[in-house]
C-alpha positions in Angstrom: 91.2 96.0 86.9 89.7 94.6 83.7 89.3 97.4 81.1 90.2 100.1 83.7 92.2 103.0 82.2 95.3 103.5 84.3 98.0 106.2 83.7 101.3 104.8 84.9 103.5 107.9 85.4 107.2 107.2 85.6 109.7 109.8 86.9 113.4 110.0 86.5 114.9 107.8 89.2 116.9 104.5 89.2 113.8 102.7 90.2 112.3 103.5 86.8 113.4 100.1 85.5 110.9 98.5 87.9 108.1 100.4 86.2 108.6 98.1 83.2 107.7 95.0 85.3 104.8 96.9 86.9 103.4 97.7 83.5 103.5 94.0 82.6 101.7 93.1 85.9 99.0 95.7 85.3 98.4 94.4 81.8 98.2 90.8 83.1 95.3 92.1 85.2 93.7 93.3 81.8 94.1 96.9 82.6 94.5 99.5 79.8 97.7 101.3 80.7 98.9 104.6 79.3 102.6 105.5 80.1 103.6 109.0 80.9 107.2 110.0 81.5 108.8 112.9 83.3 111.3 115.0 81.4 114.3 112.8 82.2 112.7 109.4 82.8 113.6 108.4 79.3 117.3 108.5 80.3 116.7 105.5 82.5 114.2 103.5 80.4 113.5 104.5 76.8 110.0 105.4 75.6 110.3 102.7 73.0 110.5 100.0 75.7 107.3 101.1 77.2 105.6 101.5 73.8 106.5 98.0 72.9 105.0 96.5 76.0 102.0 98.8 76.4 101.2 98.8 72.6 100.4 102.5 73.0 102.4 105.7 72.2 104.2 107.1 75.3 103.4 110.6 76.3 106.8 112.1 77.1 107.2 115.4 75.2 105.3 118.6 75.8 106.4 120.3 72.6 105.6 117.7 70.1 103.6 118.7 67.0 101.2 115.8 67.3 100.6 115.8 71.1 100.5 119.6 71.3 97.9 119.9 68.6 95.7 117.2 70.1 96.2 118.6 73.7 97.2 115.0 74.6 97.5 115.6 78.4 93.8 116.7 78.4 92.6 113.7 76.4 94.5 111.2 78.6 93.3 113.0 81.8 89.7 112.8 80.6 89.8 109.0 79.9 91.8 107.7 82.9 90.3 106.0 86.0 93.5 106.2 88.1 96.8 108.0 87.9 99.6 105.9 89.5 103.0 107.6 89.9 105.7 104.9 90.3 108.4 105.7 91.0 107.9 109.3 92.2 111.1 111.2 92.8 111.5 114.1 95.2 111.5 116.5 92.2 108.2 115.1 90.9 106.6 115.3 94.3 107.7 118.9 94.5 106.1 119.8 91.1 102.9 118.0 92.0 102.6 119.6 95.4 103.3 123.1 94.1 101.4 123.2 90.8 104.4 123.3 88.6 103.9 122.0 85.0 107.1 121.9 82.9 107.0 118.3 81.7 104.5 115.7 80.4 104.0 114.1 83.8 103.3 117.3 85.8 101.1 118.7 83.0 98.9 115.6 83.1 98.7 115.6 86.9 97.3 119.2 86.9 94.7 118.3 84.2 93.6 115.1 85.9 90.6 115.2 88.2 90.4 111.6 89.3 92.1 109.5 92.1 95.9 109.6 92.3 98.3 107.1 94.0 102.0 107.8 94.5 104.8 105.3 95.2 107.9 107.4 96.1 111.5 106.2 95.6 114.5 108.2 96.5 117.6 108.5 98.6 117.2 108.2 102.4 118.3 111.8 103.0 115.8 113.1 100.4 113.0 111.1 101.9 113.7 112.5 105.4 114.1 116.1 104.1 111.6 118.6 105.6 110.8 120.0 102.2 109.9 116.6 100.8 107.8 115.8 103.9 105.9 119.1 103.5 105.2 118.3 99.9 103.9 114.9 100.8 101.6 116.4 103.5 100.3 118.9 100.9 99.4 116.1 98.5 97.8 113.9 101.2 95.7 116.9 102.3 94.3 117.0 98.8 93.3 113.3 98.8 96.3 111.8 97.1 97.1 108.2 98.4 100.6 107.2 99.1 102.2 103.7 98.9 105.0 104.2 101.4 108.6 103.2 100.4 110.3 100.3 102.1 113.6 100.2 104.1 116.5 98.5 102.5 119.6 98.9 100.4 119.4 101.9 98.1 121.2 102.6 94.9 123.6 104.9 96.7 124.7 101.8 98.8 123.2 103.1 102.0 120.4 101.4 104.0 117.2 103.2 105.1 113.8 104.2 103.9 113.3 105.3 100.3 113.3 102.1 98.4 110.3 101.7 96.0 107.5 99.6 97.6 107.4 95.9 96.5 105.6 95.7 93.1 103.2 93.1 94.6 102.3 95.6 97.2 101.7 98.3 94.6 99.6 96.0 92.6 97.5 95.0 95.6 96.9 98.6 96.5 95.7 99.4 93.0 93.4 96.3 93.1 92.0 97.3 96.4 91.3 100.8 95.1 89.1 99.4 92.3 87.5 96.8 94.5 86.5 99.5 97.0 85.1 101.7 94.3 82.3 99.2 93.6 81.4 98.3 97.1 78.4 100.6 97.3 76.7 99.2 94.2 73.0 98.8 94.9 72.8 101.3 97.7 70.6 104.4 97.2 72.2 107.3 99.1 70.6 110.7 99.7 73.0 113.5 100.6 72.3 117.1 101.6 74.9 119.8 101.3 75.6 123.5 101.6 73.8 126.3 103.6 70.3 127.5 103.3 69.2 131.1 102.7 66.3 132.3 104.9 65.0 135.6 103.3 64.2 138.7 105.3 63.1 140.9 102.3 63.7 140.8 98.5 67.4 141.4 98.8 68.5 140.1 102.2 68.7 136.7 103.9 70.1 134.9 106.9 72.7 132.2 106.2 76.0 130.7 107.3 79.4 130.2 105.7 79.0 126.6 104.7 80.7 125.9 101.4 79.0 122.5 100.8 82.4 120.8 100.2 81.8 118.0 102.7 78.5 117.0 101.3 79.7 117.2 97.7 82.7 115.1 98.6 80.4 112.4 100.1 78.2 112.5 97.0 81.1 112.3 94.6 82.8 109.4 96.4 79.6 107.5 96.9 78.9 107.7 93.2 82.5 106.7 92.4 82.0 103.6 94.6 78.9 102.5 92.7 76.0 104.0 94.7 72.9 105.6 93.2 73.2 109.2 94.6 70.7 112.0 95.1 72.3 115.3 96.1 70.1 118.0 97.5 72.0 121.2 97.8 71.5 124.7 99.1 73.2 127.6 97.3 77.0 126.9 96.6 79.6 127.7 94.0 80.4 124.1 93.5 79.8 122.0 90.4 77.6 119.0 91.1 79.5 115.7 90.7 79.0 113.9 87.4 76.3 111.2 87.5 74.3 112.2 90.6 70.7 113.2 90.7 71.1 116.9 91.6 68.3 118.9 93.2 68.8 122.6 94.1 67.0 124.5 96.8 67.4 127.7 98.8 65.5 127.6 102.0 65.3 125.2 104.9 61.6 124.6 104.0 62.5 123.7 100.4 65.2 121.4 101.5 62.9 119.7 104.0 60.3 119.1 101.3 62.8 117.6 98.9 64.2 115.3 101.7 60.7 114.2 102.6 60.0 113.3 98.9 63.3 111.4 98.4 63.9 109.8 101.7 61.4 106.9 101.5 63.1 105.6 98.3 66.6 105.7 99.7 68.7 103.3 101.9 70.9 106.0 103.4 70.6 109.7 104.3 73.7 111.7 104.9 72.5 115.0 106.3 75.6 117.2 106.0 73.9 120.4 105.0 74.2 123.4 107.4 70.4 124.1 107.6 69.4 127.4 109.1 67.8 127.0 112.5 65.7 130.2 112.2 63.7 132.1 109.6 61.9 135.4 109.6 58.5 135.4 111.1 57.4 137.8 108.4 58.9 138.2 105.0 58.9 141.8 104.1 57.6 142.5 100.5 59.8 145.5 100.1 63.4 146.2 101.0 63.8 147.1 104.6 64.9 150.8 104.7 67.6 152.1 107.0 66.1 154.8 109.2 68.8 157.0 110.5 70.4 155.6 113.6 67.4 153.6 114.6 67.9 149.8 115.0 65.8 147.1 113.5 64.1 144.3 115.5 63.9 141.0 113.6 61.4 138.4 114.8 62.7 135.0 114.1 60.9 131.6 114.3 62.5 128.1 114.2 62.7 126.3 110.9 61.5 122.7 110.7 64.1 120.3 112.1 64.7 118.0 109.0 66.3 115.2 110.9 63.5 115.2 113.5 60.9 115.1 110.7 62.9 112.2 109.1 62.9 110.3 112.4 59.1 110.1 112.2 59.0 108.3 108.9 62.3 106.3 109.2 62.0 102.5 108.7 65.2 100.6 107.8 67.2 103.6 106.5 70.7 104.3 107.8 70.7 108.0 108.9 73.8 110.1 109.4 73.7 113.5 111.0 76.3 116.2 111.4 76.9 118.4 114.4 78.9 121.6 113.9 79.6 123.0 117.3 81.7 125.6 119.1 81.5 124.0 122.6 80.6 120.8 124.3 81.2 118.9 121.1 80.7 115.3 122.3 77.8 116.1 124.6 75.9 118.0 121.9 76.6 115.2 119.4 75.3 112.5 121.8 72.1 114.5 122.5 71.4 114.9 118.8 72.2 111.2 118.2 69.6 110.1 120.8 66.8 112.6 120.1 66.8 112.1 116.4 67.3 108.4 116.2 70.5 108.6 114.3 72.7 105.7 113.3 75.8 107.8 113.2 76.8 111.4 113.8 79.8 113.4 112.5 80.8 116.1 115.0 83.3 118.9 114.3 84.5 121.9 116.2 83.9 124.8 113.7 85.8 127.2 116.0 89.1 125.5 115.3 91.2 127.3 112.7 91.8 125.8 109.3 89.0 123.2 109.4 85.2 123.1 108.9 83.4 125.8 106.9 85.1 126.8 103.6 88.1 124.6 104.2 89.3 121.6 102.1 90.2 119.8 105.3 88.4 118.9 108.5 88.9 117.1 111.8 85.9 115.2 113.0 84.7 112.8 115.6 82.4 109.9 114.7 79.8 108.7 117.2 77.8 105.6 116.4 74.5 104.3 117.6 76.3 102.4 120.4 77.7 105.7 121.5 81.2 104.6 120.6 83.4 107.6 119.9 86.2 107.7 117.2 88.4 110.7 116.8 89.8 111.1 113.3 93.0 113.2 112.6 92.9 116.2 110.4 92.5 115.2 106.8 91.1 116.1 103.4 87.3 116.1 103.2 87.5 113.5 100.5 89.3 111.2 102.8 86.7 111.8 105.5 84.0 111.1 103.0 85.4 107.6 102.2 85.9 106.8 105.9 82.3 107.8 106.5 81.1 105.7 103.5 83.0 102.7 105.0 81.1 103.2 108.2 77.8 103.5 106.4 78.4 100.3 104.4 79.2 98.4 107.5 76.2 99.7 109.4 73.8 99.4 106.5 74.7 95.7 106.2 74.1 95.1 109.8 70.6 96.6 109.6 
């Protein structure tokens, strides 16, 4: 944690007093800690207490002349490596899940783009309330990590779940987070993402609804974990992750050329792009005119299979393919795994509602080179990206 910038966000619950000791523990690990308080957290522990220990001004007032003029929540959000909310009350979870921003903590959360960890603490009844559970699921689907509360005696003198996790447990989770995010140092990872556009004439093209979100998530998480990342992307509306070597393309042929150029210098290829299988046999120089009720016949020819081309020049690289299918998911994935000499394939059923193309979530099946099948539950694409990177790290080391 040395020199890591951590936002410790404290919400208004009786467990707020434990955040004082958590602050001391984080500082002993040589982390730089910025305290942020929800609207009423200062009723439990004063801002002065946190200021004295952190040796930094506490951000706790939205309408303060100094913090308002400086847009303090933006400055803090830009500099932080992790936001840790401990304790998180039911009210704070509700604000975070539903985009409300009426205090310093919720404002900062909305402005923060980095990883977030939450350690809830509340009454047993609140913890089991359906609204709280739905808010937690919303946050998990967006990639927020939870440090589950423990069972035990609560402030209301009842026993049950809702007690803030042990501080040693919280500290270990934070430590593990930062350790993980350096484990890919030294690996050169090539990622492809998005759709391709295969032109028919100057204004029309054949494509698919891929958003590129999966590939961009892999590239972003790989970079965050210390890898050197090249991202080759077809046309998307996404902003390339900071720090990656970004290469834009449109057609399958252009993507193939870029992959062939970059692949020999890389250790890993993650081929998550939804590459068009067909292109026009003849590209019309002028716009194809509509002629009454007459139909048009398009002659299509196959595009080059990028993974098949890669298999011809593969040496020690770890290659991951993707199989987006509407039927015979595992069978199709196995056939692709074998024919293209893949080390791992990620298969998903794009016909299932709420996952796959355009969605922030997905539900995938991983099949490795030993043809071992692992079904993952529905989760955020960022979470899938990290699980995939864990598999890649393990497989690359074995090679």
